[in-house]
N, CA, C and O of each residue as an XYZ file, in Angstrom:
592
protein
N      -4.391     68.702     76.057
C      -3.828     67.265     76.580
C      -4.583     66.570     76.054
O      -5.713     66.981     75.790
N      -4.224     65.445     75.782
C      -4.659     63.984     75.212
C      -5.480     63.357     76.268
O      -5.191     63.656     77.426
N      -6.546     62.462     76.041
C      -7.091     61.636     77.196
C      -6.165     60.784     77.755
O      -6.508     60.213     78.791
N      -5.007     60.556     77.281
C      -4.065     59.701     77.906
C      -3.486     60.544     78.902
O      -3.564     60.224     80.088
N      -3.050     61.341     78.624
C      -2.095     62.567     79.468
C      -2.791     62.620     80.504
O      -2.364     62.300     81.613
N      -4.493     63.223     80.160
C      -5.226     63.591     81.275
C      -5.436     62.342     82.257
O      -5.498     62.554     83.468
N      -5.513     61.419     81.897
C      -5.434     59.995     82.654
C      -4.557     59.649     83.803
O      -4.696     59.218     84.947
N      -3.713     59.974     83.111
C      -2.065     59.968     83.658
C      -1.915     60.702     84.756
O      -1.637     60.248     85.866
N      -2.158     62.272     84.381
C      -2.281     63.170     85.420
C      -2.902     63.091     86.527
O      -2.457     63.487     87.604
N      -4.143     62.490     86.311
C      -5.103     62.090     87.269
C      -4.496     61.158     88.197
O      -4.479     61.474     89.387
N      -4.106     60.299     87.909
C      -3.214     59.249     88.541
C      -2.321     59.692     89.365
O      -2.471     59.548     90.578
N      -1.109     60.379     88.768
C      -0.412     60.872     89.778
C      -0.794     61.969     90.838
O      -0.245     62.096     91.932
N      -1.981     62.864     90.270
C      -2.074     64.165     91.434
C      -2.827     63.227     92.459
O      -2.719     63.439     93.667
N      -3.571     62.216     91.981
C      -4.406     61.455     93.244
C      -3.027     60.831     94.084
O      -2.853     60.974     95.294
N      -2.240     60.220     93.296
C      -1.086     59.344     94.119
C      -0.717     60.463     95.217
O      -0.964     60.222     96.398
N      -0.226     61.476     94.903
C       0.476     62.565     95.900
C      -0.560     62.712     96.860
O      -0.261     62.406     98.014
N      -1.702     63.111     96.636
C      -2.785     63.277     97.480
C      -2.532     62.002     98.425
O      -2.639     62.286     99.618
N      -2.199     60.572     98.137
C      -2.585     59.566     98.622
C      -1.574     59.346     99.550
O      -1.734     58.874    100.676
N      -0.266     59.792     98.918
C       1.102     59.875     99.993
C       0.900     61.092    101.002
O       1.060     60.885    102.205
N       0.577     62.262    100.570
C       0.251     63.124    101.699
C      -0.574     62.717    103.033
O      -0.220     62.842    104.205
N      -1.738     62.211    102.525
C      -2.736     61.787    103.724
C      -1.716     60.850    104.705
O      -1.435     61.001    105.894
N      -1.282     59.842    103.750
C      -0.594     58.823    104.560
C       0.390     59.072    105.383
O       0.539     58.558    106.491
N       1.078     59.855    104.871
C       1.953     60.529    105.836
C       2.076     61.846    106.729
O       3.010     62.166    107.465
N       0.958     62.482    106.485
C       0.393     63.672    107.345
C       1.152     64.591    106.823
O       1.438     65.430    107.677
N       1.647     64.829    105.711
C       2.409     66.149    105.105
C       1.618     66.918    104.192
O       0.601     66.558    103.600
N       2.200     68.007    104.150
C       1.392     68.714    103.129
C       1.871     68.645    101.532
O       3.040     68.547    101.159
N       0.978     68.701    100.884
C       1.034     68.110     99.362
C       2.067     68.582     98.516
O       2.359     67.980     97.483
N       2.888     70.061     99.034
C       3.671     70.484     98.230
C       4.724     69.772     98.839
O       5.544     69.505     97.961
N       5.123     69.292    100.066
C       6.256     68.634    100.491
C       6.382     67.245     99.608
O       7.408     66.923     99.008
N       5.348     66.596     99.629
C       5.452     65.335     98.564
C       5.847     65.630     97.459
O       6.714     64.886     97.000
N       5.372     66.840     96.577
C       5.962     66.729     95.214
C       7.132     67.532     95.638
O       7.911     67.387     94.696
N       7.615     68.177     96.377
C       8.904     68.392     96.392
C      10.186     67.687     96.702
O      11.343     67.971     96.390
N       9.630     66.581     97.477
C      10.677     65.477     97.677
C      10.625     64.354     96.287
O      11.549     63.735     95.759
N       9.443     64.381     96.025
C       9.695     63.545     94.566
C      10.458     64.054     93.504
O      11.184     63.341     92.811
N      10.281     65.577     93.312
C      10.757     66.351     92.214
C      10.218     66.020     91.117
O       9.820     64.896     90.811
N      10.174     67.312     90.272
C      10.149     66.992     88.825
C      10.266     65.450     88.048
O       9.316     64.714     87.782
N      11.254     65.278     87.859
C      12.067     64.006     87.304
C      11.214     62.738     87.611
O      10.784     61.985     86.737
N      11.023     62.590     88.909
C      10.094     61.460     89.629
C       8.568     61.826     89.207
O       7.875     60.920     88.742
N       8.080     63.005     89.343
C       6.535     63.297     89.054
C       6.701     62.570     87.206
O       5.998     61.616     86.871
N       7.506     63.087     86.424
C       7.788     62.740     84.976
C       7.751     61.156     84.923
O       7.090     60.575     84.062
N       8.396     60.571     85.757
C       8.614     59.305     85.730
C       7.334     58.509     86.099
O       7.263     57.400     85.569
N       6.222     58.903     86.980
C       5.548     58.220     87.431
C       4.212     58.664     86.211
O       3.232     57.944     86.023
N       4.408     59.704     85.643
C       3.457     59.950     84.698
C       3.941     58.846     83.585
O       3.043     58.107     83.182
N       5.041     58.676     83.128
C       5.299     57.449     82.375
C       4.658     55.763     82.923
O       4.409     54.782     82.223
N       4.555     55.914     84.187
C       4.337     54.987     84.713
C       2.757     54.312     84.967
O       2.263     53.221     85.249
N       2.311     55.742     84.667
C       0.689     55.385     85.323
C      -0.129     54.542     84.766
O      -0.962     53.852     85.352
N       0.135     54.586     83.387
C      -0.805     53.462     82.844
C      -0.589     52.199     83.319
O      -1.570     51.456     83.281
N       0.520     51.716     83.795
C       0.901     50.357     83.884
C       0.310     50.519     85.738
O      -0.636     49.825     86.113
N       0.855     51.276     86.492
C       0.864     51.452     87.942
C      -0.646     51.501     88.304
O      -0.893     51.047     89.422
N      -1.639     51.929     87.634
C      -3.001     52.380     88.129
C      -3.497     51.040     88.008
O      -4.606     50.917     88.528
N      -3.039     50.007     87.495
C      -3.299     48.382     88.019
C      -3.491     48.161     89.321
O      -4.486     47.640     89.826
N      -2.046     48.762     90.141
C      -1.766     48.143     91.195
C      -2.481     49.284     92.097
O      -2.936     50.345     91.669
N      -2.480     48.829     93.451
C      -3.075     49.755     94.573
C      -2.523     50.696     94.842
O      -1.305     50.561     94.961
N      -3.170     52.241     95.095
C      -2.556     53.182     95.623
C      -1.803     52.826     96.906
O      -0.761     53.433     97.151
N      -2.154     52.100     97.552
C      -1.437     51.314     98.615
C      -0.110     51.158     98.637
O       0.749     51.718     99.319
N      -0.016     50.049     97.528
C       1.430     49.496     96.936
C       2.376     50.684     96.464
O       3.490     50.957     96.911
N       1.702     51.294     95.501
C       2.653     52.223     94.776
C       3.096     53.368     95.964
O       4.304     53.596     96.042
N       2.231     54.065     96.848
C       2.532     54.942     97.693
C       3.424     54.304     98.662
O       4.307     55.067     99.055
N       3.451     53.116     99.165
C       4.310     52.369    100.155
C       5.638     52.360     99.460
O       6.649     52.737    100.053
N       5.662     51.989     98.364
C       7.075     51.957     97.864
C       7.588     53.600     97.329
O       8.780     53.776     97.077
N       6.881     54.413     97.230
C       7.757     55.736     96.812
C       7.868     56.443     98.358
O       8.724     57.282     98.639
N       6.877     55.961     99.269
C       7.249     56.791    100.546
C       8.884     55.970    101.129
O       9.730     56.647    101.712
N       9.066     54.652    100.880
C      10.168     54.334    101.326
C      11.236     54.993    100.612
O      12.024     55.828    101.057
N      11.153     54.456     99.314
C      12.224     54.747     98.440
C      12.634     56.433     98.303
O      13.546     56.872     97.601
N      11.674     57.268     99.198
C      11.911     58.774     98.767
C      12.616     59.096    100.631
O      13.443     59.980    100.858
N      12.080     58.224    101.648
C      12.305     58.333    102.807
C      11.289     59.645    103.254
O      11.665     60.753    103.639
N      10.065     59.224    103.102
C       9.049     60.197    103.427
C       8.427     60.045    104.978
O       7.669     59.214    105.478
N       9.077     61.195    105.486
C       8.473     60.690    107.061
C       7.152     61.245    107.838
O       6.710     62.322    107.436
N       6.689     60.794    108.590
C       5.814     61.143    109.264
C       5.355     62.930    109.230
O       6.219     63.759    109.517
N       4.454     63.210    108.990
C       4.535     64.762    109.481
C       3.111     65.235    110.660
O       2.588     64.569    111.553
N       2.887     66.346    110.280
C       1.788     66.464    111.230
C       0.878     67.424    110.457
O       0.458     68.313    111.198
N       0.522     67.500    109.417
C      -0.489     67.620    108.645
C      -1.357     66.697    108.708
O      -1.123     65.768    107.935
N      -2.541     66.562    109.515
C      -3.457     65.500    109.208
C      -4.835     66.272    108.961
O      -5.498     66.850    109.823
N      -5.104     66.165    107.688
C      -6.196     67.047    107.409
C      -7.256     66.182    107.279
O      -8.332     66.635    106.891
N      -7.119     64.807    107.583
C      -8.405     63.620    107.637
C      -8.721     63.954    109.012
O      -9.849     64.407    109.204
N      -7.845     63.802    110.136
C      -8.236     63.692    111.071
C      -8.806     64.992    111.706
O      -9.551     64.904    112.683
N      -8.457     66.256    111.146
C      -9.124     67.482    111.807
C     -10.226     67.755    111.107
O     -10.857     68.674    111.630
N     -10.775     67.280    110.016
C     -12.044     66.924    109.293
C     -13.306     66.977    110.119
O     -13.605     66.045    110.866
N     -14.039     68.045    109.993
C     -15.392     68.070    111.164
C     -15.988     67.241    110.309
O     -16.523     66.289    110.878
N     -16.135     67.261    108.654
C     -17.172     66.710    107.805
C     -17.018     65.666    107.086
O     -16.120     64.868    107.355
N     -17.779     65.495    106.145
C     -17.419     64.190    105.213
C     -15.856     64.257    104.619
O     -15.682     65.106    103.745
N     -14.912     63.597    104.935
C     -13.574     63.573    103.605
C     -13.907     63.206    102.566
O     -14.437     62.117    102.343
N     -13.606     64.204    101.620
C     -13.607     63.814    100.286
C     -12.689     62.766     99.796
O     -11.672     62.680    100.485
N     -12.771     61.789     98.615
C     -11.879     60.812     98.520
C     -10.745     61.531     98.053
O     -10.770     62.729     97.771
N      -9.604     60.682     97.962
C      -8.432     60.676     97.130
C      -8.743     61.194     95.715
O      -8.320     62.247     95.239
N      -9.542     60.304     95.118
C      -9.892     61.002     93.895
C     -10.656     61.944     93.437
O     -10.623     62.540     92.360
N     -11.401     62.044     94.399
C     -12.316     63.860     94.492
C     -11.559     65.036     94.075
O     -11.831     65.916     93.259
N     -10.066     64.754     95.181
C      -9.091     65.673     95.376
C      -8.201     65.688     94.099
O      -7.712     66.684     93.565
N      -8.063     64.116     93.634
C      -6.959     64.130     92.267
C      -7.556     64.944     91.537
O      -6.935     65.922     91.121
N      -8.890     64.749     91.202
C      -9.730     65.498     90.116
C      -9.519     67.315     90.246
O      -9.462     68.034     89.249
N      -9.436     67.765     91.487
C      -9.354     69.076     91.516
C      -7.904     69.142     90.925
O      -7.629     69.928     90.018
N      -7.269     68.547     91.308
C      -5.426     69.351     90.865
C      -5.613     68.633     89.364
O      -4.959     69.297     88.560
N      -6.166     67.699     88.819
C      -6.352     67.196     87.218
C      -6.828     68.591     86.807
O      -6.186     69.243     85.983
N      -7.934     69.051     87.365
C      -8.478     70.363     86.690
C      -7.761     71.585     86.409
O      -7.728     72.078     85.282
N      -7.115     72.144     87.545
C      -6.100     72.905     87.689
C      -4.879     72.900     86.737
O      -4.392     73.943     86.299
N      -4.380     71.567     86.421
C      -3.247     71.300     85.524
C      -3.829     71.521     84.074
O      -3.239     72.127     83.179
N      -5.024     70.963     83.982
C      -5.779     71.282     82.587
C      -5.780     72.744     81.972
O      -5.454     73.220     80.885
N      -6.309     73.253     83.192
C      -6.670     74.668     82.593
C      -5.492     75.636     82.679
O      -5.594     76.778     82.231
N      -4.480     75.229     83.197
C      -3.292     76.246     83.650
C      -1.973     75.686     82.623
O      -0.986     76.422     82.618
N      -1.919     74.538     81.836
C      -0.792     74.280     80.945
C      -0.835     75.230     79.856
O      -1.862     75.726     79.394
N       0.263     75.433     79.506
C       0.797     76.393     78.425
C       0.767     75.187     77.449
O       0.718     73.980     77.686
N       0.817     75.979     76.104
C       1.852     75.266     74.912
C       2.971     75.206     75.261
O       3.672     76.124     75.688
N       3.371     73.552     75.030
C       4.787     73.374     75.180
C       5.099     72.923     76.281
O       6.138     72.277     76.424
N       4.143     73.209     77.421
C       4.700     73.291     78.808
C       4.584     71.657     79.060
O       3.720     70.946     78.547
N       5.757     71.153     80.062
C       5.650     69.751     80.423
C       4.895     69.597     81.778
O       4.905     70.269     82.809
N       4.239     68.469     81.400
C       2.690     68.253     82.398
C       3.785     68.221     83.652
O       3.777     69.246     84.333
N       4.519     67.411     83.964
C       5.454     67.381     85.257
C       5.616     68.622     86.007
O       5.400     68.782     87.208
N       6.091     69.629     85.010
C       6.374     71.036     85.873
C       5.180     71.732     86.464
O       5.118     72.301     87.554
N       4.205     71.581     85.520
C       2.887     72.318     85.892
C       2.312     71.557     86.986
O       1.753     72.250     87.836
N       2.309     70.314     87.171
C       2.096     69.333     88.481
C       2.854     69.834     89.584
O       2.336     69.664     90.688
N       4.261     70.569     89.532
C       4.732     70.744     90.486
C       4.520     71.995     90.981
O       4.548     72.329     92.165
N       4.254     72.844     89.782
C       3.727     74.163     90.023
C       2.385     74.439     91.111
O       2.285     75.158     92.105
N       1.593     73.676     90.543
C       0.089     73.556     91.428
C       0.204     73.183     92.572
O      -0.383     73.808     93.456
N       1.077     71.938     92.911
C       1.221     71.682     94.236
C       2.193     72.211     95.097
O       2.215     71.839     96.270
N       3.130     73.159     94.603
C       3.704     73.892     95.309
C       3.353     75.185     95.537
O       4.001     75.858     96.339
N       2.176     75.750     94.795
C       1.406     77.093     95.428
C       0.449     76.760     96.585
O       0.043     75.649     96.926
N       0.159     78.044     97.150
C      -1.027     78.122     98.026
C      -2.341     77.515     97.952
O      -3.178     77.349     98.839
N      -2.356     77.223     96.742
C      -3.660     76.615     96.245
C      -3.556     75.368     96.948
O      -4.596     75.148     97.568
N      -2.463     74.235     97.119
C      -2.841     73.273     97.536
C      -3.019     72.945     99.176
O      -3.346     71.839     99.607
N      -2.714     74.227    100.073
C      -3.117     73.770    101.510
C      -4.621     74.282    101.404
O      -5.414     73.893    102.262
N      -5.054     75.138    100.390
C      -6.594     75.400    100.484
C      -7.152     74.198    100.130
O      -7.903     73.730    100.985
N      -7.026     73.627     99.236
C      -7.379     72.418     98.860
C      -7.584     71.229     99.723
O      -8.495     70.406     99.636
N      -6.497     71.264    100.660
C      -6.646     70.186    101.481
C      -7.228     70.762    102.895
O      -7.287     69.917    103.788
N      -7.520     71.637    103.115
C      -7.912     72.004    104.262
C      -9.937     71.732    104.253
O     -10.727     72.641    103.997
N     -10.320     70.373    104.576
C     -11.310     69.726    104.180
C     -12.711     70.244    105.158
O     -13.789     69.650    105.184
N     -12.328     71.644    106.020
C     -13.230     72.170    106.762
C     -13.773     73.436    106.368
O     -14.414     74.188    107.102
N     -13.440     73.654    105.009
C     -13.599     75.045    104.193
C     -14.072     74.365    102.667
O     -13.574     73.349    102.182
N     -14.997     75.072    102.144
C     -15.748     74.623    100.620
C     -14.762     74.693     99.549
O     -15.250     74.555     98.428
N     -13.279     74.902     99.611
C     -12.540     75.441     98.836
C     -12.454     74.228     97.788
O     -12.423     74.430     96.574
N     -12.415     72.787     98.440
C     -12.189     71.621     97.516
C     -13.014     71.573     96.887
O     -12.650     71.244     95.758
N     -14.346     71.771     96.979
C     -15.650     71.773     95.994
C     -16.068     72.465     95.438
O     -17.224     72.412     95.019
N     -14.955     73.711     95.159
C     -15.341     74.882     94.651
C     -15.453     74.796     93.248
O     -14.985     73.776     92.743
N     -16.029     75.738     92.412
C     -16.294     75.388     91.183
C     -14.716     75.573     90.371
O     -13.846     76.365     90.734
N     -14.632     74.751     89.348
C     -12.938     74.432     88.910
C     -12.612     75.823     88.327
O     -11.397     75.920     88.153
N     -13.351     77.033     87.933
C     -12.986     77.945     87.485
C     -12.570     79.203     88.582
O     -11.852     80.175     88.348
N     -13.113     78.925     89.573
C     -12.843     79.834     90.785
C     -11.371     79.298     91.186
O     -10.425     80.068     91.353
N     -11.271     77.785     91.334
C      -9.726     77.496     91.816
C      -8.844     77.736     90.498
O      -7.689     78.036     90.798
N      -9.072     77.685     89.176
C      -8.233     78.258     88.484
C      -7.594     79.497     88.478
O      -6.387     79.726     88.391
N      -8.701     80.414     88.600
C      -8.836     81.862     88.780
C      -7.945     82.460     90.007
O      -7.102     83.349     89.890
N      -8.296     81.811     91.162
C      -7.602     81.730     92.526
C      -6.314     81.449     92.084
O      -5.491     82.260     92.506
N      -5.881     80.601     91.400
C      -4.416     79.936     91.465
C      -3.735     81.098     90.456
O      -2.556     81.435     90.562
N      -4.319     81.451     89.829
C      -3.514     82.231     88.882
C      -3.390     83.450     89.589
O      -2.253     83.923     89.614
N      -4.549     84.252     90.337
C      -4.095     85.324     91.241
C      -3.089     85.282     92.091
O      -2.391     86.276     92.289
N      -2.882     84.089     92.719
C      -2.059     83.693     94.096
C      -2.856     84.014     95.234
O      -2.230     84.105     96.290
N      -4.163     84.220     95.277
C      -4.922     84.045     96.651
C      -6.168     83.873     96.000
O      -6.553     84.086     94.850
N      -6.885     83.281     97.382
C      -8.576     82.427     97.139
C      -9.263     83.903     96.698
O      -8.974     84.789     97.501
N      -9.982     84.270     95.755
C     -10.508     85.250     95.208
C     -11.985     85.411     96.361
O     -12.577     84.363     96.620
N     -12.433     86.554     96.910
C     -13.419     86.814     97.662
C     -14.610     87.078     96.490
O     -15.757     87.368     96.830
């Protein structure tokens, strides 16, 4: 993955996290509502959109894709310091970079990661998962469950 692709992926992963927090939805639902085509479009726009606030871009996507408020409020439920959206975006970036195969589309890997069990695990800020070693997250993701 090139540096530009990495930066764009980080932006899109963080954007999905922002939308998930704002609408209190599972990140998998946000990825599914956007779909692979919109994720690809956001990757293409990332270089320009990163100059805008996440609030503005997320509001536009929430409206365009009619994402309604859910009940997955990981921020309110957190008993400890809430990690920043960028911290979580970095976790997703690492997973995408660590699991993408040759010739595989970045947008599809983003969709795969956000659609997997690991997304809810990372979003549970009352556990240590989100700040786990990136290799642990990768191996757990590939295994299909958190490793003991």
